[in-house]
N, CA, C, O and the ligand as a Tripos MOL2 file, in Angstrom:
@<TRIPOS>MOLECULE
protein
  273   271    69     0     0
PROTEIN
NO_CHARGES

@<TRIPOS>ATOM
      1 N          87.5020   24.6870   64.0420 N.3       1 MET1
      2 CA         89.0060   24.0670   63.4380 C.3       1 MET1
      3 C          89.2750   22.8710   64.4360 C.2       1 MET1
      4 O          88.9390   22.9130   65.6190 O.2       1 MET1
      5 N          89.8830   21.8530   63.8700 N.am      2 GLU2
      6 CA         90.2030   20.8760   64.8190 C.3       2 GLU2
      7 C          91.7370   20.5180   64.3700 C.2       2 GLU2
      8 O          92.0600   20.8040   63.2170 O.2       2 GLU2
      9 N          92.5930   19.9660   65.1480 N.am      3 ASN3
     10 CA         93.8810   19.7650   65.0980 C.3       3 ASN3
     11 C          94.0060   18.3330   65.4560 C.2       3 ASN3
     12 O          93.5210   17.9690   66.5270 O.2       3 ASN3
     13 N          94.7060   17.3290   64.5490 N.am      4 ILE4
     14 CA         95.1710   15.9560   65.0970 C.3       4 ILE4
     15 C          96.6880   15.9520   64.6820 C.2       4 ILE4
     16 O          97.1900   16.6210   63.7790 O.2       4 ILE4
     17 N          97.3180   15.0630   65.5220 N.am      5 THR5
     18 CA         98.5560   14.6260   65.0490 C.3       5 THR5
     19 C          98.4860   13.0690   65.0320 C.2       5 THR5
     20 O          98.1140   12.3450   65.9560 O.2       5 THR5
     21 N          98.9250   12.6970   63.7780 N.am      6 ILE6
     22 CA         98.7630   11.2470   63.4030 C.3       6 ILE6
     23 C         100.3580   10.6660   63.1530 C.2       6 ILE6
     24 O         101.2870   11.2000   62.5470 O.2       6 ILE6
     25 N         100.2980    9.5380   63.7680 N.am      7 ASN7
     26 CA        101.7250    8.6960   63.8110 C.3       7 ASN7
     27 C         101.9150    8.1140   62.2490 C.2       7 ASN7
     28 O         101.1170    7.2590   61.8650 O.2       7 ASN7
     29 N         102.9460    8.5680   61.3760 N.am      8 VAL8
     30 CA        102.9770    8.0750   59.9650 C.3       8 VAL8
     31 C         104.2680    7.5440   59.9390 C.2       8 VAL8
     32 O         105.2340    8.1910   60.3450 O.2       8 VAL8
     33 N         104.3780    6.1030   59.3690 N.am      9 ALA9
     34 CA        105.6100    5.7550   59.1990 C.3       9 ALA9
     35 C         105.8730    5.6650   57.5150 C.2       9 ALA9
     36 O         104.9240    5.5750   56.7360 O.2       9 ALA9
     37 N         107.1700    5.6990   57.1020 N.am     10 GLY10
     38 CA        107.4430    5.5090   55.8970 C.3      10 GLY10
     39 C         107.8120    6.7570   55.1110 C.2      10 GLY10
     40 O         107.9370    6.7390   53.8860 O.2      10 GLY10
     41 N         107.9900    7.8950   55.8970 N.am     11 MET11
     42 CA        108.4370    9.1600   55.2600 C.3      11 MET11
     43 C         109.8640    8.9840   55.5970 C.2      11 MET11
     44 O         110.1910    8.4860   56.6740 O.2      11 MET11
     45 N         110.8580    9.4330   54.5820 N.am     12 LYS12
     46 CA        112.3020    9.2540   54.7960 C.3      12 LYS12
     47 C         112.9430   10.6210   54.4990 C.2      12 LYS12
     48 O         114.1490   10.7210   54.7210 O.2      12 LYS12
     49 N         112.3000   11.6410   54.0420 N.am     13 CYS13
     50 CA        112.9730   12.7900   53.7250 C.3      13 CYS13
     51 C         112.0420   14.0310   53.5980 C.2      13 CYS13
     52 O         110.8430   13.9320   53.8560 O.2      13 CYS13
     53 N         112.5410   15.0630   53.2460 N.am     14 GLY14
     54 CA        111.5900   16.3960   52.9580 C.3      14 GLY14
     55 C         110.6170   16.2620   51.8790 C.2      14 GLY14
     56 O         109.5000   16.7800   51.8940 O.2      14 GLY14
     57 N         111.2040   15.3800   50.7310 N.am     15 GLY15
     58 CA        110.3030   15.0490   49.7310 C.3      15 GLY15
     59 C         109.0450   14.2300   50.0710 C.2      15 GLY15
     60 O         107.9540   14.3930   49.5260 O.2      15 GLY15
     61 N         109.2950   13.4100   50.9480 N.am     16 CYS16
     62 CA        108.0730   12.6070   51.4700 C.3      16 CYS16
     63 C         107.2470   13.6490   52.2480 C.2      16 CYS16
     64 O         106.0270   13.6660   52.0860 O.2      16 CYS16
     65 N         107.7430   14.3720   52.9420 N.am     17 GLU17
     66 CA        106.9280   15.4360   53.8020 C.3      17 GLU17
     67 C         106.2030   16.2990   52.8860 C.2      17 GLU17
     68 O         105.0760   16.6100   53.2720 O.2      17 GLU17
     69 N         106.6270   16.8190   51.6230 N.am     18 ASN18
     70 CA        106.1910   17.6030   50.8390 C.3      18 ASN18
     71 C         104.9590   16.6970   49.9940 C.2      18 ASN18
     72 O         103.9100   17.2350   49.6400 O.2      18 ASN18
     73 N         105.2400   15.3760   49.7600 N.am     19 THR19
     74 CA        104.2380   14.7130   49.2880 C.3      19 THR19
     75 C         102.8910   14.5940   50.0910 C.2      19 THR19
     76 O         101.7790   14.6160   49.5630 O.2      19 THR19
     77 N         103.1160   14.4740   51.3310 N.am     20 VAL20
     78 CA        101.8580   14.2240   52.4640 C.3      20 VAL20
     79 C         101.1720   15.7360   52.3360 C.2      20 VAL20
     80 O          99.9620   15.8640   52.1510 O.2      20 VAL20
     81 N         102.0900   16.8760   52.4540 N.am     21 LYS21
     82 CA        101.4780   18.0880   52.6040 C.3      21 LYS21
     83 C         100.7390   18.3140   51.5860 C.2      21 LYS21
     84 O          99.5550   18.6110   51.7500 O.2      21 LYS21
     85 N         101.2790   18.2180   50.3700 N.am     22 THR22
     86 CA        100.5510   18.5530   49.0560 C.3      22 THR22
     87 C          99.2300   17.6200   48.9160 C.2      22 THR22
     88 O          98.1990   18.1630   48.5180 O.2      22 THR22
     89 N          99.2240   16.5660   49.1550 N.am     23 ALA23
     90 CA         98.1370   15.6050   49.1130 C.3      23 ALA23
     91 C          96.9460   16.1570   49.9670 C.2      23 ALA23
     92 O          95.8210   16.3630   49.5110 O.2      23 ALA23
     93 N          97.3080   16.3560   51.1810 N.am     24 LEU24
     94 CA         96.5540   16.6220   52.1940 C.3      24 LEU24
     95 C          95.7650   18.1180   52.0250 C.2      24 LEU24
     96 O          94.5630   18.2930   52.2250 O.2      24 LEU24
     97 N          96.7060   19.1110   51.6240 N.am     25 LEU25
     98 CA         96.1450   20.4680   51.2590 C.3      25 LEU25
     99 C          95.2620   20.5860   50.1800 C.2      25 LEU25
    100 O          94.4580   21.5090   50.0520 O.2      25 LEU25
    101 N          95.4200   19.5790   49.3440 N.am     26 ALA26
    102 CA         94.3240   19.4100   48.1300 C.3      26 ALA26
    103 C          92.8110   19.0720   48.5730 C.2      26 ALA26
    104 O          91.8470   19.2290   47.8240 O.2      26 ALA26
    105 N          92.7400   18.6140   49.8200 N.am     27 LEU27
    106 CA         91.4580   18.2330   50.3050 C.3      27 LEU27
    107 C          90.8500   19.5260   50.7990 C.2      27 LEU27
    108 O          91.4530   20.3000   51.5430 O.2      27 LEU27
    109 N          89.5080   19.7370   50.3040 N.am     28 ASP28
    110 CA         88.8640   20.7650   50.9740 C.3      28 ASP28
    111 C          88.4190   20.7310   52.3240 C.2      28 ASP28
    112 O          87.7680   19.7620   52.7160 O.2      28 ASP28
    113 N          88.7080   21.7210   53.1130 N.am     29 GLY29
    114 CA         88.6310   21.6590   54.5230 C.3      29 GLY29
    115 C          89.7870   21.4620   55.2220 C.2      29 GLY29
    116 O          89.7010   21.5660   56.4460 O.2      29 GLY29
    117 N          91.1630   21.1260   54.5980 N.am     30 VAL30
    118 CA         92.2170   21.0990   55.2750 C.3      30 VAL30
    119 C          92.9510   22.4090   55.2150 C.2      30 VAL30
    120 O          93.2100   22.9070   54.1190 O.2      30 VAL30
    121 N          93.3000   22.9900   56.3400 N.am     31 ALA31
    122 CA         93.9210   24.4040   56.4270 C.3      31 ALA31
    123 C          95.4330   24.4610   56.4240 C.2      31 ALA31
    124 O          96.0960   25.1520   55.6510 O.2      31 ALA31
    125 N          95.9370   23.6240   57.4140 N.am     32 ALA32
    126 CA         97.3360   23.6210   57.3330 C.3      32 ALA32
    127 C          97.8490   21.9010   57.8110 C.2      32 ALA32
    128 O          97.2340   20.9950   58.3730 O.2      32 ALA32
    129 N          99.0360   21.9950   57.3600 N.am     33 VAL33
    130 CA         99.7450   20.3920   57.4840 C.3      33 VAL33
    131 C         101.2580   20.7970   57.8730 C.2      33 VAL33
    132 O         101.9470   21.5940   57.2370 O.2      33 VAL33
    133 N         101.6230   20.1400   58.9690 N.am     34 GLU34
    134 CA        103.0220   19.8670   59.1650 C.3      34 GLU34
    135 C         103.3150   18.3560   59.1350 C.2      34 GLU34
    136 O         102.6020   17.4760   59.6180 O.2      34 GLU34
    137 N         104.4840   18.2030   58.4870 N.am     35 ALA35
    138 CA        104.8340   16.7770   58.5870 C.3      35 ALA35
    139 C         106.5060   16.7120   58.8100 C.2      35 ALA35
    140 O         107.2960   17.4500   58.2220 O.2      35 ALA35
    141 N         106.8270   15.7990   59.6640 N.am     36 SER36
    142 CA        107.9250   15.4670   60.0750 C.3      36 SER36
    143 C         108.3880   13.9820   59.7830 C.2      36 SER36
    144 O         107.7290   13.0830   60.3070 O.2      36 SER36
    145 N         109.4690   13.6560   58.9880 N.am     37 HIS37
    146 CA        110.0330   12.4520   58.9050 C.3      37 HIS37
    147 C         110.7150   12.0180   60.0710 C.2      37 HIS37
    148 O         110.6350   10.8450   60.4360 O.2      37 HIS37
    149 N         111.4390   12.9390   60.7410 N.am     38 LYS38
    150 CA        112.1880   12.6590   61.9150 C.3      38 LYS38
    151 C         111.2530   12.1690   63.0510 C.2      38 LYS38
    152 O         111.5420   11.1260   63.6370 O.2      38 LYS38
    153 N         109.9990   12.9660   63.4330 N.am     39 ASP39
    154 CA        109.3080   12.6010   64.4470 C.3      39 ASP39
    155 C         108.2780   11.4960   63.9960 C.2      39 ASP39
    156 O         107.5660   10.9060   64.8080 O.2      39 ASP39
    157 N         108.2540   11.2560   62.6040 N.am     40 LYS40
    158 CA        107.1530   10.1210   62.0720 C.3      40 LYS40
    159 C         105.7190   10.8810   62.5290 C.2      40 LYS40
    160 O         104.8070   10.2300   63.0390 O.2      40 LYS40
    161 N         105.6370   12.1090   62.3250 N.am     41 THR41
    162 CA        104.2050   12.5720   62.6540 C.3      41 THR41
    163 C         103.7440   13.7570   61.4380 C.2      41 THR41
    164 O         104.4550   14.5600   60.8320 O.2      41 THR41
    165 N         102.4220   13.5320   61.3680 N.am     42 VAL42
    166 CA        101.6870   14.5900   60.5110 C.3      42 VAL42
    167 C         100.6160   15.2430   61.3320 C.2      42 VAL42
    168 O          99.7110   14.6390   61.9080 O.2      42 VAL42
    169 N         100.8130   16.5580   61.3250 N.am     43 SER43
    170 CA         99.7660   17.4190   62.1400 C.3      43 SER43
    171 C          98.9100   18.1650   61.2290 C.2      43 SER43
    172 O          99.4340   18.8670   60.3650 O.2      43 SER43
    173 N          97.5630   18.0780   61.3420 N.am     44 VAL44
    174 CA         96.6250   18.5520   60.4540 C.3      44 VAL44
    175 C          95.7760   19.3790   61.1440 C.2      44 VAL44
    176 O          95.2710   18.9520   62.1820 O.2      44 VAL44
    177 N          95.4630   20.7810   60.6510 N.am     45 ALA45
    178 CA         94.4710   21.5120   61.1160 C.3      45 ALA45
    179 C          93.2260   21.4270   59.9850 C.2      45 ALA45
    180 O          93.4790   21.6020   58.7930 O.2      45 ALA45
    181 N          92.0420   21.1820   60.3940 N.am     46 PHE46
    182 CA         91.1710   20.8830   59.4800 C.3      46 PHE46
    183 C          89.6300   21.1950   59.9650 C.2      46 PHE46
    184 O          89.3490   21.2020   61.1640 O.2      46 PHE46
    185 N          88.7420   21.4290   59.0350 N.am     47 ASP47
    186 CA         87.4770   21.8030   59.3440 C.3      47 ASP47
    187 C          86.6680   20.4790   59.3270 C.2      47 ASP47
    188 O          86.4300   19.8850   58.2750 O.2      47 ASP47
    189 N          86.2500   20.0410   60.5660 N.am     48 GLY48
    190 CA         85.6420   18.6550   60.5100 C.3      48 GLY48
    191 C          84.1580   18.8290   59.8960 C.2      48 GLY48
    192 O          83.5190   17.7810   59.7950 O.2      48 GLY48
    193 N          83.6260   19.8370   59.5390 N.am     49 GLY49
    194 CA         82.5320   19.9320   58.6400 C.3      49 GLY49
    195 C          82.6070   19.6480   57.2110 C.2      49 GLY49
    196 O          81.6310   19.3650   56.5170 O.2      49 GLY49
    197 N          84.0140   19.7540   56.7380 N.am     50 LYS50
    198 CA         84.1990   19.4190   55.2770 C.3      50 LYS50
    199 C          84.8740   18.2750   55.0410 C.2      50 LYS50
    200 O          84.7910   17.6470   53.9850 O.2      50 LYS50
    201 N          85.6820   17.9060   56.1680 N.am     51 VAL51
    202 CA         86.6650   16.7130   55.8060 C.3      51 VAL51
    203 C          86.9130   15.9850   56.9930 C.2      51 VAL51
    204 O          87.3230   16.5720   57.9940 O.2      51 VAL51
    205 N          86.6750   14.5820   56.9830 N.am     52 SER52
    206 CA         86.8550   13.7220   58.2700 C.3      52 SER52
    207 C          88.4540   13.2930   58.6870 C.2      52 SER52
    208 O          89.3830   13.2550   57.8800 O.2      52 SER52
    209 N          88.5220   13.0730   59.7050 N.am     53 GLU53
    210 CA         89.9320   12.4360   60.2180 C.3      53 GLU53
    211 C          90.0970   11.1480   59.3520 C.2      53 GLU53
    212 O          91.2210   10.8470   58.9490 O.2      53 GLU53
    213 N          89.0880   10.4340   59.0740 N.am     54 GLU54
    214 CA         89.3070    8.9970   58.3160 C.3      54 GLU54
    215 C          89.6580    9.4290   56.8900 C.2      54 GLU54
    216 O          90.5150    8.7050   56.3830 O.2      54 GLU54
    217 N          89.2870   10.2620   56.2430 N.am     55 GLN55
    218 CA         89.6230   10.7980   54.8850 C.3      55 GLN55
    219 C          91.0550   11.2030   54.8800 C.2      55 GLN55
    220 O          91.8420   10.8200   54.0140 O.2      55 GLN55
    221 N          91.3800   12.0040   55.8880 N.am     56 ILE56
    222 CA         92.7840   12.4210   56.0160 C.3      56 ILE56
    223 C          93.8910   11.0250   56.2610 C.2      56 ILE56
    224 O          94.9520   10.8750   55.6550 O.2      56 ILE56
    225 N          93.4440   10.2880   57.0800 N.am     57 ARG57
    226 CA         94.2000    8.9600   57.1850 C.3      57 ARG57
    227 C          94.1830    8.3130   55.8210 C.2      57 ARG57
    228 O          95.2560    7.8920   55.3870 O.2      57 ARG57
    229 N          93.0520    8.1810   55.0700 N.am     58 GLN58
    230 CA         92.9790    7.5020   53.7030 C.3      58 GLN58
    231 C          93.9410    8.1340   52.9760 C.2      58 GLN58
    232 O          94.7330    7.4150   52.3680 O.2      58 GLN58
    233 N          94.0650    9.4660   52.8900 N.am     59 VAL59
    234 CA         94.8340   10.2710   51.7040 C.3      59 VAL59
    235 C          96.3560    9.8110   52.0650 C.2      59 VAL59
    236 O          97.0950    9.4170   51.1630 O.2      59 VAL59
    237 N          96.7430    9.8660   53.2520 N.am     60 ILE60
    238 CA         98.1060    9.6720   53.5540 C.3      60 ILE60
    239 C          98.4710    8.1180   53.2410 C.2      60 ILE60
    240 O          99.5520    7.8190   52.7340 O.2      60 ILE60
    241 N          97.5160    7.1850   53.5730 N.am     61 GLY61
    242 CA         97.9910    5.7820   53.2070 C.3      61 GLY61
    243 C          97.9040    5.5220   51.6450 C.2      61 GLY61
    244 O          98.5950    4.6540   51.1130 O.2      61 GLY61
    245 N          97.0760    6.2690   50.9850 N.am     62 ALA62
    246 CA         96.9920    6.1460   49.4990 C.3      62 ALA62
    247 C          98.2020    6.7220   48.7520 C.2      62 ALA62
    248 O          98.4310    6.4900   47.5650 O.2      62 ALA62
    249 N          98.9700    7.5040   49.5610 N.am     63 ASN63
    250 CA        100.2730    8.1000   49.0120 C.3      63 ASN63
    251 C         101.4910    7.0460   49.3510 C.2      63 ASN63
    252 O         102.5910    7.3200   48.8700 O.2      63 ASN63
    253 N         101.3660    5.8960   50.1270 N.am     64 GLY64
    254 CA        102.2130    5.1550   50.2010 C.3      64 GLY64
    255 C         102.8480    5.1750   51.5540 C.2      64 GLY64
    256 O         103.9610    4.6760   51.7210 O.2      64 GLY64
    257 N         102.2470    5.6770   52.4270 N.am     65 PHE65
    258 CA        102.7100    5.7230   53.7940 C.3      65 PHE65
    259 C         101.8860    5.1570   54.7990 C.2      65 PHE65
    260 O         100.6620    5.1870   54.6770 O.2      65 PHE65
    261 N         102.3920    4.6900   55.6920 N.am     66 GLN66
    262 CA        101.6660    3.7800   56.8470 C.3      66 GLN66
    263 C         101.2770    4.6410   58.0210 C.2      66 GLN66
    264 O         102.0420    5.2190   58.7920 O.2      66 GLN66
    265 N          99.9960    4.6300   58.0280 N.am     67 VAL67
    266 CA         99.3710    5.5330   59.2590 C.3      67 VAL67
    267 C          99.2050    4.3770   60.3890 C.2      67 VAL67
    268 O          98.6840    3.2770   60.2050 O.2      67 VAL67
    269 N          99.7550    4.8610   61.5840 N.am     68 ALA68
    270 CA         99.7590    4.0840   62.8140 C.3      68 ALA68
    271 C          98.4180    4.1690   63.4510 C.2      68 ALA68
    272 O          98.1990    3.5810   64.5100 O.2      68 ALA68
    273 CU        111.3420   10.9410   51.0150 Cu       69 CU69
@<TRIPOS>BOND
     1     1     2 1
     2     2     3 1
     3     3     4 2
     4     3     5 am
     5     5     6 1
     6     6     7 1
     7     7     8 2
     8     7     9 am
     9     9    10 1
    10    10    11 1
    11    11    12 2
    12    11    13 am
    13    13    14 1
    14    14    15 1
    15    15    16 2
    16    15    17 am
    17    17    18 1
    18    18    19 1
    19    19    20 2
    20    19    21 am
    21    21    22 1
    22    22    23 1
    23    23    24 2
    24    23    25 am
    25    25    26 1
    26    26    27 1
    27    27    28 2
    28    27    29 am
    29    29    30 1
    30    30    31 1
    31    31    32 2
    32    31    33 am
    33    33    34 1
    34    34    35 1
    35    35    36 2
    36    35    37 am
    37    37    38 1
    38    38    39 1
    39    39    40 2
    40    39    41 am
    41    41    42 1
    42    42    43 1
    43    43    44 2
    44    43    45 am
    45    45    46 1
    46    46    47 1
    47    47    48 2
    48    47    49 am
    49    49    50 1
    50    50    51 1
    51    51    52 2
    52    51    53 am
    53    53    54 1
    54    54    55 1
    55    55    56 2
    56    55    57 am
    57    57    58 1
    58    58    59 1
    59    59    60 2
    60    59    61 am
    61    61    62 1
    62    62    63 1
    63    63    64 2
    64    63    65 am
    65    65    66 1
    66    66    67 1
    67    67    68 2
    68    67    69 am
    69    69    70 1
    70    70    71 1
    71    71    72 2
    72    71    73 am
    73    73    74 1
    74    74    75 1
    75    75    76 2
    76    75    77 am
    77    77    78 1
    78    78    79 1
    79    79    80 2
    80    79    81 am
    81    81    82 1
    82    82    83 1
    83    83    84 2
    84    83    85 am
    85    85    86 1
    86    86    87 1
    87    87    88 2
    88    87    89 am
    89    89    90 1
    90    90    91 1
    91    91    92 2
    92    91    93 am
    93    93    94 1
    94    94    95 1
    95    95    96 2
    96    95    97 am
    97    97    98 1
    98    98    99 1
    99    99   100 2
   100    99   101 am
   101   101   102 1
   102   102   103 1
   103   103   104 2
   104   103   105 am
   105   105   106 1
   106   106   107 1
   107   107   108 2
   108   107   109 am
   109   109   110 1
   110   110   111 1
   111   111   112 2
   112   111   113 am
   113   113   114 1
   114   114   115 1
   115   115   116 2
   116   115   117 am
   117   117   118 1
   118   118   119 1
   119   119   120 2
   120   119   121 am
   121   121   122 1
   122   122   123 1
   123   123   124 2
   124   123   125 am
   125   125   126 1
   126   126   127 1
   127   127   128 2
   128   127   129 am
   129   129   130 1
   130   130   131 1
   131   131   132 2
   132   131   133 am
   133   133   134 1
   134   134   135 1
   135   135   136 2
   136   135   137 am
   137   137   138 1
   138   138   139 1
   139   139   140 2
   140   139   141 am
   141   141   142 1
   142   142   143 1
   143   143   144 2
   144   143   145 am
   145   145   146 1
   146   146   147 1
   147   147   148 2
   148   147   149 am
   149   149   150 1
   150   150   151 1
   151   151   152 2
   152   151   153 am
   153   153   154 1
   154   154   155 1
   155   155   156 2
   156   155   157 am
   157   157   158 1
   158   158   159 1
   159   159   160 2
   160   159   161 am
   161   161   162 1
   162   162   163 1
   163   163   164 2
   164   163   165 am
   165   165   166 1
   166   166   167 1
   167   167   168 2
   168   167   169 am
   169   169   170 1
   170   170   171 1
   171   171   172 2
   172   171   173 am
   173   173   174 1
   174   174   175 1
   175   175   176 2
   176   175   177 am
   177   177   178 1
   178   178   179 1
   179   179   180 2
   180   179   181 am
   181   181   182 1
   182   182   183 1
   183   183   184 2
   184   183   185 am
   185   185   186 1
   186   186   187 1
   187   187   188 2
   188   187   189 am
   189   189   190 1
   190   190   191 1
   191   191   192 2
   192   191   193 am
   193   193   194 1
   194   194   195 1
   195   195   196 2
   196   195   197 am
   197   197   198 1
   198   198   199 1
   199   199   200 2
   200   199   201 am
   201   201   202 1
   202   202   203 1
   203   203   204 2
   204   203   205 am
   205   205   206 1
   206   206   207 1
   207   207   208 2
   208   207   209 am
   209   209   210 1
   210   210   211 1
   211   211   212 2
   212   211   213 am
   213   213   214 1
   214   214   215 1
   215   215   216 2
   216   215   217 am
   217   217   218 1
   218   218   219 1
   219   219   220 2
   220   219   221 am
   221   221   222 1
   222   222   223 1
   223   223   224 2
   224   223   225 am
   225   225   226 1
   226   226   227 1
   227   227   228 2
   228   227   229 am
   229   229   230 1
   230   230   231 1
   231   231   232 2
   232   231   233 am
   233   233   234 1
   234   234   235 1
   235   235   236 2
   236   235   237 am
   237   237   238 1
   238   238   239 1
   239   239   240 2
   240   239   241 am
   241   241   242 1
   242   242   243 1
   243   243   244 2
   244   243   245 am
   245   245   246 1
   246   246   247 1
   247   247   248 2
   248   247   249 am
   249   249   250 1
   250   250   251 1
   251   251   252 2
   252   251   253 am
   253   253   254 1
   254   254   255 1
   255   255   256 2
   256   255   257 am
   257   257   258 1
   258   258   259 1
   259   259   260 2
   260   259   261 am
   261   261   262 1
   262   262   263 1
   263   263   264 2
   264   263   265 am
   265   265   266 1
   266   266   267 1
   267   267   268 2
   268   267   269 am
   269   269   270 1
   270   270   271 1
   271   271   272 2
@<TRIPOS>SUBSTRUCTURE
     1 MET1         2 RESIDUE 1 A MET
     2 GLU2         6 RESIDUE 1 A GLU
     3 ASN3        10 RESIDUE 1 A ASN
     4 ILE4        14 RESIDUE 1 A ILE
     5 THR5        18 RESIDUE 1 A THR
     6 ILE6        22 RESIDUE 1 A ILE
     7 ASN7        26 RESIDUE 1 A ASN
     8 VAL8        30 RESIDUE 1 A VAL
     9 ALA9        34 RESIDUE 1 A ALA
    10 GLY10       38 RESIDUE 1 A GLY
    11 MET11       42 RESIDUE 1 A MET
    12 LYS12       46 RESIDUE 1 A LYS
    13 CYS13       50 RESIDUE 1 A CYS
    14 GLY14       54 RESIDUE 1 A GLY
    15 GLY15       58 RESIDUE 1 A GLY
    16 CYS16       62 RESIDUE 1 A CYS
    17 GLU17       66 RESIDUE 1 A GLU
    18 ASN18       70 RESIDUE 1 A ASN
    19 THR19       74 RESIDUE 1 A THR
    20 VAL20       78 RESIDUE 1 A VAL
    21 LYS21       82 RESIDUE 1 A LYS
    22 THR22       86 RESIDUE 1 A THR
    23 ALA23       90 RESIDUE 1 A ALA
    24 LEU24       94 RESIDUE 1 A LEU
    25 LEU25       98 RESIDUE 1 A LEU
    26 ALA26      102 RESIDUE 1 A ALA
    27 LEU27      106 RESIDUE 1 A LEU
    28 ASP28      110 RESIDUE 1 A ASP
    29 GLY29      114 RESIDUE 1 A GLY
    30 VAL30      118 RESIDUE 1 A VAL
    31 ALA31      122 RESIDUE 1 A ALA
    32 ALA32      126 RESIDUE 1 A ALA
    33 VAL33      130 RESIDUE 1 A VAL
    34 GLU34      134 RESIDUE 1 A GLU
    35 ALA35      138 RESIDUE 1 A ALA
    36 SER36      142 RESIDUE 1 A SER
    37 HIS37      146 RESIDUE 1 A HIS
    38 LYS38      150 RESIDUE 1 A LYS
    39 ASP39      154 RESIDUE 1 A ASP
    40 LYS40      158 RESIDUE 1 A LYS
    41 THR41      162 RESIDUE 1 A THR
    42 VAL42      166 RESIDUE 1 A VAL
    43 SER43      170 RESIDUE 1 A SER
    44 VAL44      174 RESIDUE 1 A VAL
    45 ALA45      178 RESIDUE 1 A ALA
    46 PHE46      182 RESIDUE 1 A PHE
    47 ASP47      186 RESIDUE 1 A ASP
    48 GLY48      190 RESIDUE 1 A GLY
    49 GLY49      194 RESIDUE 1 A GLY
    50 LYS50      198 RESIDUE 1 A LYS
    51 VAL51      202 RESIDUE 1 A VAL
    52 SER52      206 RESIDUE 1 A SER
    53 GLU53      210 RESIDUE 1 A GLU
    54 GLU54      214 RESIDUE 1 A GLU
    55 GLN55      218 RESIDUE 1 A GLN
    56 ILE56      222 RESIDUE 1 A ILE
    57 ARG57      226 RESIDUE 1 A ARG
    58 GLN58      230 RESIDUE 1 A GLN
    59 VAL59      234 RESIDUE 1 A VAL
    60 ILE60      238 RESIDUE 1 A ILE
    61 GLY61      242 RESIDUE 1 A GLY
    62 ALA62      246 RESIDUE 1 A ALA
    63 ASN63      250 RESIDUE 1 A ASN
    64 GLY64      254 RESIDUE 1 A GLY
    65 PHE65      258 RESIDUE 1 A PHE
    66 GLN66      262 RESIDUE 1 A GLN
    67 VAL67      266 RESIDUE 1 A VAL
    68 ALA68      270 RESIDUE 1 A ALA
    69 CU69       273 GROUP 0 **** ****
């Protein structure tokens, strides 16, 4: 299992956090997600054999948030 913390701009409330969490947890290989609009971070625990960091970043961006 790998852990990454990504800087993400554009989250403004708990709803945005939930949007990110739901989208990432739908990916096969993502085990856990923590999102904070206050800290502007998304932390993801994932199986690197099933999903890549690049895919995770793309999904965050596809949901309307800006990955730093
Ligand atoms: Cu929001």
